[in-house]
N, C-alpha and C positions, 0 to 999 in steps of 0.2 A: 657450582654455586648458582648458575642460572635457574636451577630448579626451584629455588626459593622465590623467584619473581614471576613464575608463570603458573597458570591454572593447570589442573590435571589433564584437561582435554587437549592441551597444546603439546604437540610432539614435534621434535626437530625434524625437518624434512630431509629425506635422502637426496633430493634434487631441489635446490632452491629456485630453479628456473621452471619447475613444473607448473602446468596449468590444469587444475582440477575441473573436469567438465561438469561435475555436479554443482559447481558454484558459478562458473563464468558463463557468458552468453554462448549459445550453441555454435556460433560462427566466429568465435575468438580462438586464435591459434598463435603459437610462437613460431615465427618463420625461420627459415634456415639461417638468416642473418642474426637471429636472436631477438629481433624486435617483435612486439605484439602487433597482430593485425586483427581488426574486427570487421567481419564481412568483406574482407579483401582490402581494407583501408588501414595503412600503417599508422601507429600511434603518433610518430613524429609528424606525419602529414597532417593529422587532425590538429595537433598542437600548433603547427606552423600557420594553419589557416584560421583556427578559432581561438587559440590561446588556452590558458589554464587558469583556474579550474575549469573543467569541461564535463558536462553530463553527456554521455554517449549511450545511445540505445540501438541495439541490434533489431532493426524493424522486422525482419523476417522471423526472428525468434519470438518477438512479442506477438506477432500475428499467429504463429503456429501454436503458441501456448493458449492464446485466447480461443482459437478454433478448437483446440484439443479439449480444453475445459468445457466448452459448450457441448461438444459431442459426448463427452463422458457423462455429464449430468443428464443430458437428454436420453442417453442410452439407459442409464440407471433408472430413470423415471419410467421409461417405456417397459422395462423389465418387470415393473410392479403395476402395470396397467394405467399409467397416467402420463402426463407431460411435464416438462420443466421449463421455467423461464430463467434465463441466466443473465444477471445484471453485472456489468463491470463496475467495480467500486471505484468511482472517479476520484475519491479523496487520495488514493495512493499515488496517482500520477496522472494529471490531466492538463492537456492543452487542447486547442481546437483541432490540431492535427491528430492527436491521439483519439479524440472523439470521432474524427472522420474514419480512422481505422476501425474503431469499434463498430461504427455504423455499417461500414462495408462488410464486416465479418458477421453481421446479423445478431450481435449481442444487444441487449438492453443496457442501460447505464443508470447508476444511482448517484445522486448528488446531495450535498449537504449545505448549500448556500446559494445565494443569488449569483455569485460569481461563477461557481461551478455549473449552475444551470445555464448561464450565458455561454460558457465554453462549450457545453454539450450542444446547445442549439446552433452555435457558430460552426460546430463540426458536422452539422447536417443530421444530427440525431432527431428523429421525429419526437415531438413532445410526448406522444402517447407511449413511447418506449422509455420514458424517464421515470424513475422512482425518486421521490424527494424526502430526504431525511432531515434530522436536526432537532435538538432538544429545545431550541428557542427561536423558531422561525418567526420572522417579523410579519406583521399583517401585509406589508408591501410585498414581501417575498411570496407569501401565500397567494395574494391576489394575482400577482404576475404569473405564477405557475398555473393557477386555475384558468386564467385568461388564455394561456398558450395551449391548454388542453393536456396538461401533464397526466401521465398514465396513472400514477398513484401517489398520494401523500401519506407518509407514515406519521400518524398521530402519536405524539410522544408524551402527552399529558392531558389531563381532563380539560384544561383551559383551551387546548388547541381544537377540541371538538367544536366549540362555538365559533372559534376564529375561522376555521375552514368552512363550516356550514354558512357563516355569514358571507364569506367571499363568494362561495358558490351561488348562494341565493341572490346576491347583488348582481350576478352575471347570468342568472337563470340557467345554471348548469348543474348537472349531477356529477359530483366529484367522487371518484373512487378513492377509498382510504384503507389503510391497514392500521392496526394498533400494536405498538411495540410493547412487549411484555418482558419483565425480568423473570427468567425461569429460576433464578437462584442457583444455577449451575456454576460452580467455582472452577473456571477453566484454569489449567496449569500453564500460566503465562505471567508476565510482569503485571503487577497490580494495576498499572495505568492502562494496560491492554485488556484487562478483564472487564467486560461490559455488561454482564448479566447478574452481577452480585447486587444484593439489596441496597447497600449503602453507597450509591453512586447516582449520577445525574440523569441517566437515560431511562426511559420507559416507565411502565406502571407495574404494580405488583400483580401476580397471578390472581390473587383473591379479589382485587378490585376490577379485574378485566370484565367479568360478566355484566356488572352494572354499567360500566363505561360503554360496552358494546350495545347494551340496551339503549343507552342515551344516543349513541350514533344512529341507531335505527329509527329514532324518533324524528330525524330530520329527513325531509323528502329530497333534499339536495345532496345527501351523502349516500354512497353505496359502499357497504362493508365488504371488503375482499377477504380478510382473514387476519390472523395475528402474525407478528414479526418477531423473530428471536435472533439475537446475535450475542454469542457467549464470550467473544473476545477475538484477539488477533495473535498470529504467530503461534498457533496451537499444533502440537504434534500428535497428541493423544486423540483417538477417535471416540473414546469413552464419553467425553463431555458432550459431543454432538448426539450420541445415542441417547444419553440421559435427557438432553433437551428435547429430543423427539418424543420420548415417553411423556414428558410433562406437557408439551404443547399439543400433542394429539389428544390427550385427556381433556384439555381446555377446549380444543377445537370441537370435540364431541359434545361437550356441554353447550357450547355456543350454537351448535347445529340444531339443537332442540327448539330453538326460538327463531330460526331464520337461516337463509343460505350462507354458507361459508365456503366459497369455492376454492380458496387457495391457502397454502401454508408456506410462509417465507422463513427459511432456516438460516438466512444470513451467510456469512463467510468466515474468514479467519484462519484458513488453512495454511499451515506453516511451510516455510521454504528453507533451503540450505544457504547459510551465509558464509560458512568457512569449511575448509577441508575436514572431513570427519563427521559433519552433520549428516543425519539420516532422516530427513523429513519423509513421511509417507507420501506415496503418489496420490494425486487427486482421485485416481480410480479407487484407491483404498477407501478414501473418505466417502466418495459417492456411493459405492456399493454397500458399505456399512450403514450409511444413513438410509438408503433405500430399503434395505432389509428391515431396519428398525421401524420405518414408517409402515411397511406392509404388516409386520407383526402387530404393531399397536392398533392399526386400523381394523385388523381382523379381530383383535381382542375386544375392541369397543363396538364392533359390528357396524362400521361406517364405511362409506366409499373412500377410496384414496383420493385426496384432493390434488389439484395442480400444485406442484412444488416450485418454489423460487429460491434461488441461491445468488450470493453476491461476492464472488471471488474478485480479488484485486491484486494483492501482493503476489499470489501464485502466478498471475499473468505477467506482472510488470517488474518484479524485483530482479530476477536473474538476467533478463535481457539488458539491464542497465549497468553501466560502470561509471566511475568518475576518474578522470585523469588530473593529476597534479604535477607541479614541478617542485622538486626537492630544493630546499634552501639550506638553512643552518642544520648541521649535524653535531650532536653532542653525545659523548659517552659519559653517562652519569654513574658514578660509583656510590653505592648505597652502603654506608658504614653499618647501619643497623641490620643489614643482611649479609654480614661477613664479607663486605667489600665486593658483593656481586655487582655486575655492570649491566646497565640497560642502555641501549642506543636510542636516543631521541632524534627522530627525523622530522623536521619541521617542513611543512608544505605551504603553498600559497593560497590555501583555502582554510576550511575548518568548520566549526560548529555552525557557521552561517550557511553552509551548503549541505551539511549533514548533522542535524541536531540529535539524531537518534542515540548516539553513544552517550551524550550528556543526559538526555531525557530518560532513557530506558536501560542504560548500561549495556547497550547492544554491542555485539562483537562482530567485527568485520575482518576481512582478509585482504592483504596487499601484496603486490609483486612489483618488481621493476619492469616497466613496459618498453623502455627505449633500447634495451640491450639485454643480452644474457651475461651471466657472471660465473667466473670460476672460483670465486671466493667461498669460504665456508659460511654457513648460516650464523647470524648473530641475532640474539634476542632484541627485538626492536619495539618501539611505540611510535606510531605516526600521529603527529600533533599538528594543530593549526596555528594561525598567526594572531589569534584573538587574545585580548587581555584577560584571560581566564585560565587558571590551572586545570580546569575541567574541560578545556578545549582539546579533546582527544578524538581522533577519528578511528584509529585502530589501537585498541588497548594492548593486545597481546599478539605477537606474530614474530616470525623469523624473516629477516631480509638479508641479502648478501652483506658480508662484513665490509665490502668496499663501496657500499651505497654512498653517493656523493652529491654535492650540490650540482644541480642541473639535470640529474636523472629524472625521467618521467616515471611517476608511480601510478599504478592503476589499483583502485579499490573495487572489489567485486560486490555485486548484488545491491547496487544503490538505486535501482529503478523504482523502488517503492518508498514513498514518504520523504525522500531527500529533497527533491525539487519542491514538493508540496510544502515542506516545513522550512524552506530556505528563508533567510532574513538578510537585512542590511546591517547586522550588528557591527559595530566599529566603523560603520559607513563603508563596508566592502560592497562592491557591486556584485550582482548575481551573475552566475555563469550562463553561457549559452547552453541550449539543449540541441544536440545534433543526432539525427537519424542516419544510420549507415545501412546500405543495402547494395548488394551486387557490385561492390567495388567503388561505390560513390558515396559521398556524404553531403548532407544538406542541413542547414540550420532550420529547426522548427520553432525555436525561440531564440532570438538573437541575444548576444551578451548585453547586459545592462551597461550603460556608460555613466560617467560622472555627471553628465548633463541630465540623464534620467534620474539620477540620485537626488538632484536638487530641483527637479522640475516643479515640485510642489512647495519648495521653500520660499516663502513670500519675500523675506528680506533679500535673499540671494538673487531672486529674479528682479526685485525692485532696484537693486544696485547695478543692474545691467550685466550680470554675469551669465544670463541665460543664453 
């Protein structure tokens, strides 16, 4: 009967204690005691020190993936006679400590707000290695970025040309800019993650781009670097990137007739594995296909290969991160309209406030018991949060041991991308700590929020002497 309640991709595991290395951090194992360890630190130890919910990131895995992605794109670019700039997409997961790692590893970083810009600077990223995105950057944000010497501002609309030019002129600086264009490539992903379609808020149309670039070139305080394309996020198919190359190189060629266009930014969006059975292409596959397409198109249009830029984020941060929860209420729910099939609902002490992606995008995640191994048979389960929403679901479809019980520690895989970034205080829940684990030790890089933090800006609460 369970088959009526699960999607076709979900298969009952032969070993409910298994750890799929395609999904979990590279240094996560189930120890001989049955408990999960991340980089040599036991799950129970982490929970005892930092509580739950808890974001945990395998620092060495993050660093290795960042270094690997940088190497892969640089090598692919070199194979076609050019170089590559690799930007870590800060929106996926950014703290000043993460920015510090990115700086140490020699990657650039892209940001999309004043807060992200401040985090990058606090993490010692030189401003000239920062790219600044956003469809509605304020004049204050633009002026601050120009003043700091930001490496590039991505112009997202016609109005921003004048705004950036005015800020640069006021400071007597020449600001490097890119122009974000909508290629019209319909990436095979969730509608909210497809960012190059015509009917959405980002960028300008391909047909409008030549006139807008001509306008940029009219300003002495602006320097045009090239166009920027981003077709979406969590994309498995390389075809969309290849098609985006065809369209952007054709535009690049046209723009080159009227002035220098040294770079071509092809964005990011490379998909990752979230659950057992996922088969995301390797970043090498993406890089090689894109490089070949660039070479072919540049040869066809008889132009030199420009410097390429890429913005991976999820591919670096997602799988090194997990979230730990403590199980509370357990319910076996019988569904009469599915011939009395049973689904086990496992409620945990977090929810959509620490991972909004399931509610936002119908994203699928994978969970295991982290505090012990089990000899029980698999049971179809749904992991849910404690918020006042029926849509407060963390893991929609999975199998957990039938003996899962209150007090068990659960781990959810691949939460390093967008979970901390999208976290909220819905229902006045406090935000979890972020902990980095490395070589047998753990340290908080963001402390857990307290109730005092929650009310620090509540005027009446503070006026009544509760602060």
